[in-house]
N, CA, C and O atoms as a CHARMM CRD file, in Angstrom:
* protein
*
  344
    1    1 MET  N     -6.98900  -2.88100 -10.98200 PROA 1      0.00000
    2    1 MET  CA    -6.15400  -3.44400 -12.02500 PROA 1      0.00000
    3    1 MET  C     -5.84800  -4.91900 -11.75500 PROA 1      0.00000
    4    1 MET  O     -6.07700  -5.76300 -12.62200 PROA 1      0.00000
    5    2 LEU  N     -5.33600  -5.23900 -10.56600 PROA 2      0.00000
    6    2 LEU  CA    -4.95600  -6.62100 -10.27600 PROA 2      0.00000
    7    2 LEU  C     -5.88500  -7.31400  -9.27700 PROA 2      0.00000
    8    2 LEU  O     -5.87800  -8.54000  -9.17200 PROA 2      0.00000
    9    3 LYS  N     -6.67600  -6.53900  -8.54900 PROA 3      0.00000
   10    3 LYS  CA    -7.54100  -7.10700  -7.51900 PROA 3      0.00000
   11    3 LYS  C     -8.45600  -8.18500  -8.09400 PROA 3      0.00000
   12    3 LYS  O     -9.00600  -8.04000  -9.18500 PROA 3      0.00000
   13    4 ASP  N     -8.60700  -9.27800  -7.32500 PROA 4      0.00000
   14    4 ASP  CA    -9.45900 -10.41900  -7.69000 PROA 4      0.00000
   15    4 ASP  C     -8.97600 -11.13700  -8.94700 PROA 4      0.00000
   16    4 ASP  O     -9.76800 -11.76400  -9.65200 PROA 4      0.00000
   17    5 ARG  N     -7.69400 -11.04700  -9.22100 PROA 5      0.00000
   18    5 ARG  CA    -7.10900 -11.75400 -10.36100 PROA 5      0.00000
   19    5 ARG  C     -6.07700 -12.75700  -9.88100 PROA 5      0.00000
   20    5 ARG  O     -5.62200 -12.70300  -8.73900 PROA 5      0.00000
   21    6 ILE  N     -5.72100 -13.65600 -10.75300 PROA 6      0.00000
   22    6 ILE  CA    -4.65300 -14.60700 -10.47900 PROA 6      0.00000
   23    6 ILE  C     -3.47300 -14.22800 -11.35600 PROA 6      0.00000
   24    6 ILE  O     -3.60600 -14.05200 -12.56800 PROA 6      0.00000
   25    7 ILE  N     -2.31800 -14.10500 -10.71900 PROA 7      0.00000
   26    7 ILE  CA    -1.10500 -13.79800 -11.46700 PROA 7      0.00000
   27    7 ILE  C     -0.16500 -14.98900 -11.37400 PROA 7      0.00000
   28    7 ILE  O     -0.10200 -15.67300 -10.35200 PROA 7      0.00000
   29    8 GLU  N      0.55600 -15.22100 -12.44600 PROA 8      0.00000
   30    8 GLU  CA     1.48400 -16.35100 -12.50100 PROA 8      0.00000
   31    8 GLU  C      2.90800 -15.81900 -12.58800 PROA 8      0.00000
   32    8 GLU  O      3.20100 -14.91900 -13.37500 PROA 8      0.00000
   33    9 LEU  N      3.79000 -16.38800 -11.76800 PROA 9      0.00000
   34    9 LEU  CA     5.18600 -15.98200 -11.75100 PROA 9      0.00000
   35    9 LEU  C      6.06700 -17.10800 -12.23900 PROA 9      0.00000
   36    9 LEU  O      5.94400 -18.24400 -11.78200 PROA 9      0.00000
   37   10 ASP  N      6.94700 -16.80200 -13.15500 PROA 10     0.00000
   38   10 ASP  CA     7.93400 -17.76200 -13.66000 PROA 10     0.00000
   39   10 ASP  C      7.32300 -19.07700 -14.12200 PROA 10     0.00000
   40   10 ASP  O      8.01600 -20.09200 -14.19300 PROA 10     0.00000
   41   11 GLY  N      6.04300 -19.06700 -14.43400 PROA 11     0.00000
   42   11 GLY  CA     5.41100 -20.26000 -14.97100 PROA 11     0.00000
   43   11 GLY  C      5.17700 -21.38000 -13.97700 PROA 11     0.00000
   44   11 GLY  O      4.64800 -22.42500 -14.35600 PROA 11     0.00000
   45   12 ASN  N      5.55700 -21.19800 -12.70200 PROA 12     0.00000
   46   12 ASN  CA     5.38100 -22.30900 -11.78000 PROA 12     0.00000
   47   12 ASN  C      4.59200 -21.96800 -10.52400 PROA 12     0.00000
   48   12 ASN  O      4.11500 -22.87700  -9.84300 PROA 12     0.00000
   49   13 LYS  N      4.43800 -20.69300 -10.19600 PROA 13     0.00000
   50   13 LYS  CA     3.66900 -20.30800  -9.01900 PROA 13     0.00000
   51   13 LYS  C      2.60200 -19.30600  -9.41900 PROA 13     0.00000
   52   13 LYS  O      2.84000 -18.39900 -10.21600 PROA 13     0.00000
   53   14 SER  N      1.42200 -19.49400  -8.84700 PROA 14     0.00000
   54   14 SER  CA     0.31700 -18.58300  -9.10100 PROA 14     0.00000
   55   14 SER  C     -0.14600 -17.99000  -7.77800 PROA 14     0.00000
   56   14 SER  O     -0.08700 -18.63800  -6.73400 PROA 14     0.00000
   57   15 TYR  N     -0.61000 -16.74200  -7.84400 PROA 15     0.00000
   58   15 TYR  CA    -1.06200 -16.04100  -6.64900 PROA 15     0.00000
   59   15 TYR  C     -2.39500 -15.37300  -6.92300 PROA 15     0.00000
   60   15 TYR  O     -2.60100 -14.77200  -7.97700 PROA 15     0.00000
   61   16 TYR  N     -3.30400 -15.48900  -5.95200 PROA 16     0.00000
   62   16 TYR  CA    -4.57000 -14.78100  -6.00600 PROA 16     0.00000
   63   16 TYR  C     -4.37200 -13.42900  -5.33400 PROA 16     0.00000
   64   16 TYR  O     -3.81600 -13.36200  -4.23800 PROA 16     0.00000
   65   17 VAL  N     -4.81700 -12.35200  -5.97400 PROA 17     0.00000
   66   17 VAL  CA    -4.65800 -10.99800  -5.44100 PROA 17     0.00000
   67   17 VAL  C     -5.94800 -10.58300  -4.73300 PROA 17     0.00000
   68   17 VAL  O     -6.99900 -10.44300  -5.35800 PROA 17     0.00000
   69   18 TYR  N     -5.84600 -10.39000  -3.41600 PROA 18     0.00000
   70   18 TYR  CA    -6.99600  -9.96500  -2.61300 PROA 18     0.00000
   71   18 TYR  C     -7.23100  -8.46700  -2.69200 PROA 18     0.00000
   72   18 TYR  O     -8.36800  -8.00700  -2.79200 PROA 18     0.00000
   73   19 GLU  N     -6.13600  -7.71000  -2.64600 PROA 19     0.00000
   74   19 GLU  CA    -6.26200  -6.25400  -2.60500 PROA 19     0.00000
   75   19 GLU  C     -4.98900  -5.62000  -3.14100 PROA 19     0.00000
   76   19 GLU  O     -3.93800  -6.25900  -3.19600 PROA 19     0.00000
   77   20 GLU  N     -5.09400  -4.36600  -3.53100 PROA 20     0.00000
   78   20 GLU  CA    -3.93200  -3.61400  -4.00500 PROA 20     0.00000
   79   20 GLU  C     -4.01000  -2.19800  -3.45400 PROA 20     0.00000
   80   20 GLU  O     -5.09200  -1.67300  -3.18900 PROA 20     0.00000
   81   21 VAL  N     -2.84200  -1.59200  -3.28800 PROA 21     0.00000
   82   21 VAL  CA    -2.78900  -0.23200  -2.76500 PROA 21     0.00000
   83   21 VAL  C     -1.56000   0.45800  -3.34800 PROA 21     0.00000
   84   21 VAL  O     -0.54000  -0.18100  -3.60800 PROA 21     0.00000
   85   22 ASP  N     -1.67200   1.77400  -3.55100 PROA 22     0.00000
   86   22 ASP  CA    -0.53600   2.58500  -3.98600 PROA 22     0.00000
   87   22 ASP  C      0.03600   3.29700  -2.77100 PROA 22     0.00000
   88   22 ASP  O     -0.70500   3.83700  -1.94900 PROA 22     0.00000
   89   23 TYR  N      1.36500   3.29400  -2.66300 PROA 23     0.00000
   90   23 TYR  CA     2.04300   3.94800  -1.54800 PROA 23     0.00000
   91   23 TYR  C      3.39200   4.45000  -2.04100 PROA 23     0.00000
   92   23 TYR  O      4.18200   3.67600  -2.58100 PROA 23     0.00000
   93   24 ASN  N      3.66000   5.72700  -1.86200 PROA 24     0.00000
   94   24 ASN  CA     4.90400   6.34300  -2.33400 PROA 24     0.00000
   95   24 ASN  C      5.18300   6.04700  -3.81000 PROA 24     0.00000
   96   24 ASN  O      6.29900   5.68500  -4.18400 PROA 24     0.00000
   97   25 ASN  N      4.16300   6.20500  -4.62600 PROA 25     0.00000
   98   25 ASN  CA     4.25900   6.00500  -6.07900 PROA 25     0.00000
   99   25 ASN  C      4.63700   4.58600  -6.48300 PROA 25     0.00000
  100   25 ASN  O      5.20300   4.37200  -7.55500 PROA 25     0.00000
  101   26 LYS  N      4.32600   3.62600  -5.63200 PROA 26     0.00000
  102   26 LYS  CA     4.55100   2.21600  -5.95600 PROA 26     0.00000
  103   26 LYS  C      3.26800   1.45000  -5.66400 PROA 26     0.00000
  104   26 LYS  O      2.46300   1.86100  -4.82900 PROA 26     0.00000
  105   27 LYS  N      3.08800   0.32900  -6.36300 PROA 27     0.00000
  106   27 LYS  CA     1.89300  -0.49800  -6.17100 PROA 27     0.00000
  107   27 LYS  C      2.26700  -1.75300  -5.39700 PROA 27     0.00000
  108   27 LYS  O      3.26500  -2.41500  -5.68300 PROA 27     0.00000
  109   28 TYR  N      1.42400  -2.06200  -4.39300 PROA 28     0.00000
  110   28 TYR  CA     1.62000  -3.24300  -3.56100 PROA 28     0.00000
  111   28 TYR  C      0.34700  -4.07200  -3.56500 PROA 28     0.00000
  112   28 TYR  O     -0.75400  -3.54100  -3.70500 PROA 28     0.00000
  113   29 ILE  N      0.51100  -5.38100  -3.40900 PROA 29     0.00000
  114   29 ILE  CA    -0.64200  -6.28100  -3.43300 PROA 29     0.00000
  115   29 ILE  C     -0.58000  -7.26500  -2.27000 PROA 29     0.00000
  116   29 ILE  O      0.49900  -7.63200  -1.80300 PROA 29     0.00000
  117   30 LEU  N     -1.75000  -7.68100  -1.81500 PROA 30     0.00000
  118   30 LEU  CA    -1.89900  -8.72500  -0.80400 PROA 30     0.00000
  119   30 LEU  C     -2.33900  -9.98200  -1.53100 PROA 30     0.00000
  120   30 LEU  O     -3.36900  -9.98900  -2.20600 PROA 30     0.00000
  121   31 THR  N     -1.55300 -11.05200  -1.39100 PROA 31     0.00000
  122   31 THR  CA    -1.80000 -12.26300  -2.17100 PROA 31     0.00000
  123   31 THR  C     -1.74300 -13.52000  -1.31600 PROA 31     0.00000
  124   31 THR  O     -1.29300 -13.49400  -0.17100 PROA 31     0.00000
  125   32 SER  N     -2.20700 -14.61600  -1.89400 PROA 32     0.00000
  126   32 SER  CA    -2.01500 -15.96700  -1.38300 PROA 32     0.00000
  127   32 SER  C     -1.64900 -16.85300  -2.55800 PROA 32     0.00000
  128   32 SER  O     -2.15900 -16.68200  -3.66500 PROA 32     0.00000
  129   33 GLU  N     -0.76600 -17.79400  -2.30700 PROA 33     0.00000
  130   33 GLU  CA    -0.41100 -18.74700  -3.36500 PROA 33     0.00000
  131   33 GLU  C     -1.62500 -19.61200  -3.67100 PROA 33     0.00000
  132   33 GLU  O     -2.39000 -19.96400  -2.77300 PROA 33     0.00000
  133   34 CYS  N     -1.79300 -19.95000  -4.93600 PROA 34     0.00000
  134   34 CYS  CA    -2.92900 -20.77900  -5.33300 PROA 34     0.00000
  135   34 CYS  C     -2.50100 -21.79100  -6.39000 PROA 34     0.00000
  136   34 CYS  O     -1.46300 -21.65200  -7.03600 PROA 34     0.00000
  137   35 ASP  N     -3.33100 -22.80300  -6.54100 PROA 35     0.00000
  138   35 ASP  CA    -3.12200 -23.83600  -7.55100 PROA 35     0.00000
  139   35 ASP  C     -4.33300 -23.81100  -8.46900 PROA 35     0.00000
  140   35 ASP  O     -5.40800 -24.29200  -8.11200 PROA 35     0.00000
  141   36 VAL  N     -4.14900 -23.25200  -9.64000 PROA 36     0.00000
  142   36 VAL  CA    -5.25000 -23.06900 -10.58000 PROA 36     0.00000
  143   36 VAL  C     -5.80700 -24.40300 -11.05700 PROA 36     0.00000
  144   36 VAL  O     -7.01900 -24.53500 -11.23100 PROA 36     0.00000
  145   37 THR  N     -4.95700 -25.38200 -11.26700 PROA 37     0.00000
  146   37 THR  CA    -5.41000 -26.67000 -11.78300 PROA 37     0.00000
  147   37 THR  C     -6.28000 -27.41400 -10.77300 PROA 37     0.00000
  148   37 THR  O     -7.17900 -28.16100 -11.15700 PROA 37     0.00000
  149   38 LYS  N     -6.01400 -27.21100  -9.48700 PROA 38     0.00000
  150   38 LYS  CA    -6.79700 -27.88000  -8.43500 PROA 38     0.00000
  151   38 LYS  C     -7.83900 -26.96000  -7.80500 PROA 38     0.00000
  152   38 LYS  O     -8.58600 -27.37300  -6.91900 PROA 38     0.00000
  153   39 ASP  N     -7.88400 -25.71000  -8.26700 PROA 39     0.00000
  154   39 ASP  CA    -8.82400 -24.71600  -7.75000 PROA 39     0.00000
  155   39 ASP  C     -8.67900 -24.55100  -6.23200 PROA 39     0.00000
  156   39 ASP  O     -9.67000 -24.56000  -5.50100 PROA 39     0.00000
  157   40 LEU  N     -7.41800 -24.39700  -5.76500 PROA 40     0.00000
  158   40 LEU  CA    -7.12600 -24.25400  -4.34100 PROA 40     0.00000
  159   40 LEU  C     -6.39400 -22.94200  -4.07300 PROA 40     0.00000
  160   40 LEU  O     -5.58400 -22.48900  -4.88100 PROA 40     0.00000
  161   41 ILE  N     -6.69800 -22.33600  -2.91000 PROA 41     0.00000
  162   41 ILE  CA    -5.99500 -21.14400  -2.45000 PROA 41     0.00000
  163   41 ILE  C     -5.46400 -21.42200  -1.05700 PROA 41     0.00000
  164   41 ILE  O     -6.19000 -21.92000  -0.19600 PROA 41     0.00000
  165   42 ASN  N     -4.20100 -21.10100  -0.83700 PROA 42     0.00000
  166   42 ASN  CA    -3.60400 -21.23800   0.48600 PROA 42     0.00000
  167   42 ASN  C     -4.03800 -20.03800   1.31500 PROA 42     0.00000
  168   42 ASN  O     -3.38400 -18.99500   1.28700 PROA 42     0.00000
  169   43 ASP  N     -5.13500 -20.17500   2.05100 PROA 43     0.00000
  170   43 ASP  CA    -5.65100 -19.04200   2.82200 PROA 43     0.00000
  171   43 ASP  C     -5.07500 -18.99000   4.23600 PROA 43     0.00000
  172   43 ASP  O     -5.60400 -18.28900   5.09800 PROA 43     0.00000
  173   44 GLU  N     -4.00100 -19.72400   4.47000 PROA 44     0.00000
  174   44 GLU  CA    -3.32700 -19.67600   5.77000 PROA 44     0.00000
  175   44 GLU  C     -2.06000 -18.83300   5.72600 PROA 44     0.00000
  176   44 GLU  O     -1.50600 -18.50100   6.77400 PROA 44     0.00000
  177   45 GLU  N     -1.59700 -18.48500   4.54200 PROA 45     0.00000
  178   45 GLU  CA    -0.38000 -17.68200   4.40600 PROA 45     0.00000
  179   45 GLU  C     -0.61700 -16.58700   3.37800 PROA 45     0.00000
  180   45 GLU  O     -0.92700 -16.85800   2.21800 PROA 45     0.00000
  181   46 TYR  N     -0.46800 -15.35800   3.81900 PROA 46     0.00000
  182   46 TYR  CA    -0.65400 -14.20000   2.95100 PROA 46     0.00000
  183   46 TYR  C      0.69600 -13.54500   2.69500 PROA 46     0.00000
  184   46 TYR  O      1.56300 -13.52600   3.56800 PROA 46     0.00000
  185   47 LEU  N      0.86300 -13.01600   1.50600 PROA 47     0.00000
  186   47 LEU  CA     2.10900 -12.37100   1.12300 PROA 47     0.00000
  187   47 LEU  C      1.82700 -10.96000   0.62300 PROA 47     0.00000
  188   47 LEU  O      0.89500 -10.73300  -0.14900 PROA 47     0.00000
  189   48 VAL  N      2.64300 -10.02300   1.07300 PROA 48     0.00000
  190   48 VAL  CA     2.56800  -8.65200   0.57700 PROA 48     0.00000
  191   48 VAL  C      3.72900  -8.48200  -0.39000 PROA 48     0.00000
  192   48 VAL  O      4.88200  -8.73700  -0.04200 PROA 48     0.00000
  193   49 MET  N      3.41800  -8.05300  -1.60100 PROA 49     0.00000
  194   49 MET  CA     4.43800  -7.93900  -2.64000 PROA 49     0.00000
  195   49 MET  C      4.33900  -6.59400  -3.34600 PROA 49     0.00000
  196   49 MET  O      3.29900  -5.93600  -3.33100 PROA 49     0.00000
  197   50 GLU  N      5.43900  -6.20700  -3.95800 PROA 50     0.00000
  198   50 GLU  CA     5.47800  -4.98700  -4.75500 PROA 50     0.00000
  199   50 GLU  C      5.35900  -5.35500  -6.22900 PROA 50     0.00000
  200   50 GLU  O      5.97600  -6.31400  -6.69200 PROA 50     0.00000
  201   51 VAL  N      4.56400  -4.58700  -6.95500 PROA 51     0.00000
  202   51 VAL  CA     4.41100  -4.78000  -8.39500 PROA 51     0.00000
  203   51 VAL  C      5.38600  -3.83400  -9.08600 PROA 51     0.00000
  204   51 VAL  O      5.37200  -2.62700  -8.84200 PROA 51     0.00000
  205   52 VAL  N      6.22800  -4.39000  -9.94700 PROA 52     0.00000
  206   52 VAL  CA     7.27100  -3.60700 -10.61800 PROA 52     0.00000
  207   52 VAL  C      7.14100  -3.80800 -12.12700 PROA 52     0.00000
  208   52 VAL  O      6.94100  -4.92800 -12.59800 PROA 52     0.00000
  209   53 LEU  N      7.25500  -2.72300 -12.87300 PROA 53     0.00000
  210   53 LEU  CA     7.23400  -2.78700 -14.33000 PROA 53     0.00000
  211   53 LEU  C      8.66600  -2.68700 -14.83500 PROA 53     0.00000
  212   53 LEU  O      9.32700  -1.66600 -14.65100 PROA 53     0.00000
  213   54 GLU  N      9.14200  -3.75300 -15.47300 PROA 54     0.00000
  214   54 GLU  CA    10.50100  -3.78100 -16.02400 PROA 54     0.00000
  215   54 GLU  C     10.42800  -4.19700 -17.49100 PROA 54     0.00000
  216   54 GLU  O      9.92800  -5.27600 -17.81000 PROA 54     0.00000
  217   55 ASP  N     10.91900  -3.35300 -18.36600 PROA 55     0.00000
  218   55 ASP  CA    10.92600  -3.64100 -19.80400 PROA 55     0.00000
  219   55 ASP  C      9.54700  -4.06200 -20.30700 PROA 55     0.00000
  220   55 ASP  O      9.41900  -5.04900 -21.03200 PROA 55     0.00000
  221   56 SER  N      8.52800  -3.31900 -19.92400 PROA 56     0.00000
  222   56 SER  CA     7.13900  -3.56500 -20.33600 PROA 56     0.00000
  223   56 SER  C      6.55400  -4.85700 -19.78000 PROA 56     0.00000
  224   56 SER  O      5.48500  -5.28100 -20.21800 PROA 56     0.00000
  225   57 ASP  N      7.22300  -5.48800 -18.83200 PROA 57     0.00000
  226   57 ASP  CA     6.71500  -6.70200 -18.20800 PROA 57     0.00000
  227   57 ASP  C      6.44300  -6.44700 -16.72900 PROA 57     0.00000
  228   57 ASP  O      7.20700  -5.75600 -16.05500 PROA 57     0.00000
  229   58 LEU  N      5.34400  -7.01500 -16.23600 PROA 58     0.00000
  230   58 LEU  CA     5.03600  -6.92900 -14.81900 PROA 58     0.00000
  231   58 LEU  C      5.84400  -7.96300 -14.05400 PROA 58     0.00000
  232   58 LEU  O      5.91800  -9.12700 -14.44500 PROA 58     0.00000
  233   59 HSD  N      6.44100  -7.52600 -12.97100 PROA 59     0.00000
  234   59 HSD  CA     7.16800  -8.42400 -12.08900 PROA 59     0.00000
  235   59 HSD  C      6.69000  -8.18300 -10.66800 PROA 59     0.00000
  236   59 HSD  O      6.27700  -7.07700 -10.31900 PROA 59     0.00000
  237   60 ILE  N      6.74700  -9.21000  -9.86500 PROA 60     0.00000
  238   60 ILE  CA     6.33200  -9.13100  -8.47400 PROA 60     0.00000
  239   60 ILE  C      7.53300  -9.48300  -7.61200 PROA 60     0.00000
  240   60 ILE  O      8.24300 -10.45300  -7.88000 PROA 60     0.00000
  241   61 LYS  N      7.75200  -8.68000  -6.56800 PROA 61     0.00000
  242   61 LYS  CA     8.85200  -9.02100  -5.67300 PROA 61     0.00000
  243   61 LYS  C      8.39800  -8.86200  -4.22400 PROA 61     0.00000
  244   61 LYS  O      7.63000  -7.96000  -3.89000 PROA 61     0.00000
  245   62 GLN  N      8.89100  -9.75600  -3.37900 PROA 62     0.00000
  246   62 GLN  CA     8.53500  -9.70700  -1.97200 PROA 62     0.00000
  247   62 GLN  C      9.27600  -8.56900  -1.29200 PROA 62     0.00000
  248   62 GLN  O     10.37300  -8.19300  -1.70600 PROA 62     0.00000
  249   63 LEU  N      8.67500  -8.02700  -0.25500 PROA 63     0.00000
  250   63 LEU  CA     9.27700  -6.92200   0.47400 PROA 63     0.00000
  251   63 LEU  C     10.31200  -7.44500   1.45300 PROA 63     0.00000
  252   63 LEU  O     10.07300  -8.42200   2.16200 PROA 63     0.00000
  253   64 LYS  N     11.45900  -6.79100   1.48700 PROA 64     0.00000
  254   64 LYS  CA    12.52900  -7.19300   2.39400 PROA 64     0.00000
  255   64 LYS  C     12.59900  -6.28900   3.62200 PROA 64     0.00000
  256   64 LYS  O     13.16500  -6.67700   4.64400 PROA 64     0.00000
  257   65 ASP  N     12.03200  -5.09500   3.53100 PROA 65     0.00000
  258   65 ASP  CA    12.02500  -4.13500   4.63000 PROA 65     0.00000
  259   65 ASP  C     10.81400  -4.40500   5.52800 PROA 65     0.00000
  260   65 ASP  O      9.67300  -4.21300   5.10800 PROA 65     0.00000
  261   66 ASP  N     11.06300  -4.85100   6.76700 PROA 66     0.00000
  262   66 ASP  CA     9.97000  -5.20500   7.67800 PROA 66     0.00000
  263   66 ASP  C      9.08500  -4.01300   8.02200 PROA 66     0.00000
  264   66 ASP  O      7.86700  -4.15700   8.13100 PROA 66     0.00000
  265   67 ASN  N      9.68400  -2.84300   8.19200 PROA 67     0.00000
  266   67 ASN  CA     8.88700  -1.65600   8.51800 PROA 67     0.00000
  267   67 ASN  C      7.96700  -1.27400   7.36400 PROA 67     0.00000
  268   67 ASN  O      6.80800  -0.92100   7.58200 PROA 67     0.00000
  269   68 LEU  N      8.47400  -1.34500   6.15100 PROA 68     0.00000
  270   68 LEU  CA     7.65100  -1.06700   4.97900 PROA 68     0.00000
  271   68 LEU  C      6.54700  -2.11000   4.86500 PROA 68     0.00000
  272   68 LEU  O      5.40200  -1.76900   4.57000 PROA 68     0.00000
  273   69 ALA  N      6.87600  -3.36300   5.09400 PROA 69     0.00000
  274   69 ALA  CA     5.88200  -4.43800   5.01700 PROA 69     0.00000
  275   69 ALA  C      4.75500  -4.21100   6.02500 PROA 69     0.00000
  276   69 ALA  O      3.58800  -4.42900   5.69800 PROA 69     0.00000
  277   70 LYS  N      5.08000  -3.78100   7.23100 PROA 70     0.00000
  278   70 LYS  CA     4.05000  -3.50700   8.24400 PROA 70     0.00000
  279   70 LYS  C      3.15000  -2.36100   7.80400 PROA 70     0.00000
  280   70 LYS  O      1.92900  -2.44100   7.93700 PROA 70     0.00000
  281   71 THR  N      3.74600  -1.30400   7.28500 PROA 71     0.00000
  282   71 THR  CA     2.97100  -0.15100   6.81900 PROA 71     0.00000
  283   71 THR  C      2.03400  -0.54400   5.68800 PROA 71     0.00000
  284   71 THR  O      0.85600  -0.18800   5.70300 PROA 71     0.00000
  285   72 ILE  N      2.54800  -1.27200   4.71400 PROA 72     0.00000
  286   72 ILE  CA     1.74300  -1.68500   3.55900 PROA 72     0.00000
  287   72 ILE  C      0.64000  -2.64600   3.98900 PROA 72     0.00000
  288   72 ILE  O     -0.49200  -2.54800   3.51400 PROA 72     0.00000
  289   73 THR  N      0.96400  -3.56900   4.88100 PROA 73     0.00000
  290   73 THR  CA    -0.03600  -4.52600   5.37100 PROA 73     0.00000
  291   73 THR  C     -1.17800  -3.78800   6.06000 PROA 73     0.00000
  292   73 THR  O     -2.34600  -4.11300   5.84900 PROA 73     0.00000
  293   74 THR  N     -0.84600  -2.80200   6.87700 PROA 74     0.00000
  294   74 THR  CA    -1.87000  -2.00500   7.55400 PROA 74     0.00000
  295   74 THR  C     -2.76100  -1.29400   6.54400 PROA 74     0.00000
  296   74 THR  O     -3.98300  -1.28000   6.69300 PROA 74     0.00000
  297   75 LEU  N     -2.15400  -0.70400   5.51800 PROA 75     0.00000
  298   75 LEU  CA    -2.92900  -0.01800   4.47500 PROA 75     0.00000
  299   75 LEU  C     -3.83800  -0.98000   3.72200 PROA 75     0.00000
  300   75 LEU  O     -5.00100  -0.67000   3.46500 PROA 75     0.00000
  301   76 LEU  N     -3.31200  -2.13800   3.37100 PROA 76     0.00000
  302   76 LEU  CA    -4.09700  -3.13000   2.62200 PROA 76     0.00000
  303   76 LEU  C     -5.27500  -3.63200   3.44700 PROA 76     0.00000
  304   76 LEU  O     -6.39500  -3.70900   2.94200 PROA 76     0.00000
  305   77 LEU  N     -5.03400  -3.97500   4.71300 PROA 77     0.00000
  306   77 LEU  CA    -6.10300  -4.49000   5.56400 PROA 77     0.00000
  307   77 LEU  C     -7.14900  -3.41900   5.84500 PROA 77     0.00000
  308   77 LEU  O     -8.34400  -3.71200   5.89300 PROA 77     0.00000
  309   78 SER  N     -6.70800  -2.18900   6.03000 PROA 78     0.00000
  310   78 SER  CA    -7.63600  -1.08700   6.24400 PROA 78     0.00000
  311   78 SER  C     -8.53300  -0.88900   5.02400 PROA 78     0.00000
  312   78 SER  O     -9.73800  -0.67500   5.15900 PROA 78     0.00000
  313   79 LYS  N     -7.94900  -0.96000   3.85600 PROA 79     0.00000
  314   79 LYS  CA    -8.71200  -0.81800   2.60900 PROA 79     0.00000
  315   79 LYS  C     -9.73900  -1.93400   2.47200 PROA 79     0.00000
  316   79 LYS  O    -10.86700  -1.69800   2.04100 PROA 79     0.00000
  317   80 MET  N     -9.34600  -3.14500   2.83800 PROA 80     0.00000
  318   80 MET  CA   -10.26800  -4.28800   2.74700 PROA 80     0.00000
  319   80 MET  C    -11.43600  -4.10500   3.72900 PROA 80     0.00000
  320   80 MET  O    -12.58800  -4.37600   3.38700 PROA 80     0.00000
  321   81 ARG  N    -11.13000  -3.64700   4.94200 PROA 81     0.00000
  322   81 ARG  CA   -12.19300  -3.41500   5.93600 PROA 81     0.00000
  323   81 ARG  C    -13.14200  -2.32800   5.48600 PROA 81     0.00000
  324   81 ARG  O    -14.35800  -2.45900   5.62700 PROA 81     0.00000
  325   82 ASP  N    -12.58200  -1.23300   4.93300 PROA 82     0.00000
  326   82 ASP  CA   -13.41000  -0.12400   4.45500 PROA 82     0.00000
  327   82 ASP  C    -14.35000  -0.55500   3.33800 PROA 82     0.00000
  328   82 ASP  O    -15.50500  -0.13100   3.29400 PROA 82     0.00000
  329   83 GLU  N    -13.85600  -1.39700   2.43600 PROA 83     0.00000
  330   83 GLU  CA   -14.68000  -1.85100   1.30900 PROA 83     0.00000
  331   83 GLU  C    -15.77400  -2.80100   1.77400 PROA 83     0.00000
  332   83 GLU  O    -16.86700  -2.80000   1.20800 PROA 83     0.00000
  333   84 LYS  N    -15.50400  -3.61000   2.79300 PROA 84     0.00000
  334   84 LYS  CA   -16.53000  -4.51400   3.31500 PROA 84     0.00000
  335   84 LYS  C    -17.61900  -3.74500   4.02800 PROA 84     0.00000
  336   84 LYS  O    -18.78100  -4.15200   4.01600 PROA 84     0.00000
  337   85 GLY  N    -17.25100  -2.62200   4.65600 PROA 85     0.00000
  338   85 GLY  CA   -18.21400  -1.81000   5.37900 PROA 85     0.00000
  339   85 GLY  C    -19.05200  -0.92100   4.48400 PROA 85     0.00000
  340   85 GLY  O    -20.09200  -0.41100   4.90000 PROA 85     0.00000
  341   86 ALA  N    -18.60200  -0.73900   3.27100 PROA 86     0.00000
  342   86 ALA  CA   -19.30600   0.17700   2.33500 PROA 86     0.00000
  343   86 ALA  C    -20.54100  -0.43900   1.75400 PROA 86     0.00000
  344   86 ALA  O    -21.23300   0.19800   0.95900 PROA 86     0.00000
């Protein structure tokens, strides 16, 4: 759904989605901030975020729980490794 897409938040920040995973009935994504106008991706900083549907609109929020973030990061990276090996 979101993998390999660029999502824009609040009209001022854009993120490239590397991978997505479902965990406990929620969707999480691995992203990097990007600048669409300059065709640049910040590949030095990755962000794990939760995708939330509110009033028919998609919203993205950063994870505040470190343990959850570690679990989701492990799942996302494992999925990426598995797909590269396939």
